[in-house]
N, C-alpha and C positions, 0 to 999 in steps of 0.2 A: 637358521642362523641365530635365532634368539637363544637357543639352548647353548650354543658355543659362547655367546656373550655372557650368559648367566654363569657358565662354567669358569670363564675367565675372571668374572667378578668374584666368585667364591675363591678361586685360586689366589687372587691378589689380596683378598681380605682375610685369608687364613691367618690366625694368630699363632705365631711360632715364637713369640717373645719369651714365653715361660719354659721353652725347651732348653735344656742345658747344651752347652757347646760340646764338641767331641772331646776337647781337652778336659772338661769337667767330668764327662762320663768315664774317661780313662783314669782320672784321678780318683773318682769314687770307687771304681773297681779295684784299683791298687790299694786304696785305704781299707776296703773291705777285706781284701786278701791278707794284708799285713796284720790287721787286728785279729783275724781268725787264727793266723799262724802263731802270733804272740800268745794268744789265749791257750791254744793247744800245747805249745811248748811249756807254758807255765804249769798246766795240768800234769804233764808228763814229769816235769822236774819235782813238783810237790809230791806226786805219787811215788816216785823213786826215793825221795828223801824219807817219806813216811815208811816205805818198805825197809830201807836201811836201818832206820830207827827201831822198827819192830824187830828186825833180826838181832840187833845189838841187845835189846831188852830181853828177847826170848832166850838168849844164852847167858843171861845173868843168873848165877847159881842161887841167889836169894829168891828169885822170882820163878824158878824153874818148876812150876807145877803143870800138870796136864791141861788144866783149864786155861792157864795163862798162855801156854804154847799154842793151844787150839785157837784162842782169841787172836794171837799174832798171825797164825797161818791164815785164818779167815780174812783178816784185814789185808794181808799181803796179796791174797788172791783177788780181793776187790780192787786193790790198787793196780795190780797187773792187768786186769781187764781194762781199766782206764788207759794204761800205758799202751797196750796193744791197739785199742780202738783209736786213740788219738794219733798214734804213729801212722796208722793207715790213712787217717784223714789228713795228716800233714803232707803225705805224698801227693794226695789229690789236690790240695791247695797249692802245693809247690809247683805242680805242673800247670796250674791255672795261671796263665801269664798274659799272652796277647790273643784274646778271644774276640771274635766278631760279636756284634750285638746279639744275634741269634744264639751263638755258642754260650755267651754269658748268661742269657736267660735259661738255656738248657742246664748250665752248670748250677744255677741257683735252684732250679726245680729239683735237680738231683740232690742238692744240699738239703732241701726241704724233706725229700724222701728219706735220706739218711738220718735227719734229725728226728723224724717220727719213729724210725726203727730203733734209734738209740734210746729214745724215751720209753718205748714199749718193751724192749728186750734187754739191750746192753746195760742201760742204767739200772734197770730192775735187778739184774744179776749182780752187778757191782754193789748196789746198795744192800742187797740181801747178805752178801758175804761180809761187807763192812759193818752192818748192823749186828749180825751175830758176833763178829769179832769184838765190837765195842761192848756188847752185853756180857760176853765172857770175861773181858778185862775188868769191867766194873764189878761183876760178881766176885771175881777172884780177889779184888782189892777190898771189897766192902762186906763180904759175907760174914765176917767175924764181928762186925761193928754194931750189931743189933739194930736199933732204931735208925741210927745214922746211915747204916748200910741200906736199909729199906728206902729211906728218903732219897739217897743218891741213886739207887737203882730205879726208883720211880721217876726221878728227874731225867735219867738217861732214856727211859721209855718215852716220856713226854717229848723230849727233844727229837727222838727218832720219828715219832708219830707226826710231829710238826714238820720235820724235813720231808717225810713221805707225802703227807696230805696237804701241806700248804706251800712250802718252798718249791718243791719239785714241779707241781702242776702250774703254779704261778709263773715260774721261770720259763717253762715250756710254752705257755700261752704268749708270754711277752716275746720270746724268740720267734715263735711261729708268726705272730702278727707282724713283726719287723721284716721277716723274709718275704711274707706274702705281700706286704705293702711295697717292698722293693721290686718284686716280680711284676706286680700290677702296674706300678709306675713305669717300669722299663717297657712293658708290653704296650702301654698307652703311648709312650714316646715313639716306639718303633712303628706302631700303626699310624701315628700322625705323620712321621717321616715318609712312610711308604705311600700314604695318601697324597702327600705333597709332591712326591716324585712322579706320580702318575699324571 
């Protein structure tokens, strides 16, 4: 009988004050979904505008050299990789609507897997094409300018190295930490709720 009394005492003293209400959980999930959809749509729009701008520039007769057109083509390929990837991701986020707690955690875990694949493969491919395109553009515009051309080309290389070695990994770590913290918090809440239901 003592065990039951101890169990009842634990049950009644369990602290659930810091657990969010179901309305707060739904609001957090909808906010997450909306912000991700907005971000993906923005990336698609910017990539399409960049591609359209590149096409217009590529067919300008004053700039119609092989190097310039190759730079434009590589930049457009990099932008299209982003458009395709983010379009697929939009479909996934759009279907994410009324999930249970378990389904939401599963969705977030799949988002984490997709994020890692994007960082290791898709983003690398897109950045390679975009970097080659930028370097070809800069080369075309600055190769006749002597010292100025060399300085501009070196600045472009430094910028690309900074993007590859600093911005890209820092952003990935920040996004990974954010999604891992969210998953961990939701799993803690879910396990607390399950313990309280027993």
